N, C-alpha and C positions, 0 to 999 in steps of 0.2 A: 833259858833262851828268852829274850825279850821280843815280843811281837807287837808291832804298831798297826792298829786298824783305823783307817780313816773312813768314816761313814758320811755320805753326802746325798742330798736329794737328787733324783734322776732329772735329766733335762726335761723341761716342760712341766715339772711339778712346781706349783707356786711356793715361794719362799718368803713369807711375810716378815720373818725376823731379818733376813738379809736385806729386804726392801727398807725396813725401819733403820737399819744401820747405814745403808746407802743414803737415805734422806738426811739422817743426822750428820753424816760426813759432808754432804752438800751444804747443809745449814752452817757448817763451820768453815766454809769456803774451800773444801777439798773437792773442787768441781771436776778434777781430772779422773775421779773414780767413776767408771762406767757402770759397773755392776758388782754387787756383793752377794755371795752365796754362803750360807752358814753350813758348817760341817761339825762333826764331833769326832774326837779321837779317843780311842781306848788303847791303853798300854797294858799288856798282859805278860806276866812272868810265867813262862811255861816250863814245866819239868819234863823236858824232852830234848834229846840229843840229836835226833835225826830231823834235819830240816824239812825234808819232804813229808814225813809223818806229821810234823808240827803244822805245816801249812794245811794239810788235809784236816786235821783236828780243828784248827781255827776256822776253816771254811765251813765245817759242819756246825760249829758254835754260831757263826754268823747266820747261816741259813735257818737254824732252829730257834735262835733267841735274840741275837744282838742286832740284826738288821731286819727292817720291814721291807721285804723283797718287792712289794708292790710299788713303793714310792722311793726306795733308797738303793743306792749302789755302794760298794765298798772296795777298798784297796788294802792289801796287807803287805807288810815288809818286816824283815827280821833285822833287829838292831842289837849290836853287842855293846853299844856305848851308853845305853840308858840305865 
């Protein structure tokens, strides 16, 4: 089972990398860009058949290692196409 985890900074947390990208886009005349926020994506191949159990295990992984809960949030989804 393929699990996709998107990790992103919480609202209100400064995002200097996103700001740098936004500034670069504006310098290239892409002025319609209002804001850029950086995120990271992890794709895990999990040896689990039960979707509920898989989500529980991934949530535990995120809380214990993959996500800094102080400044980051995450979303996870299951994908069969990856």
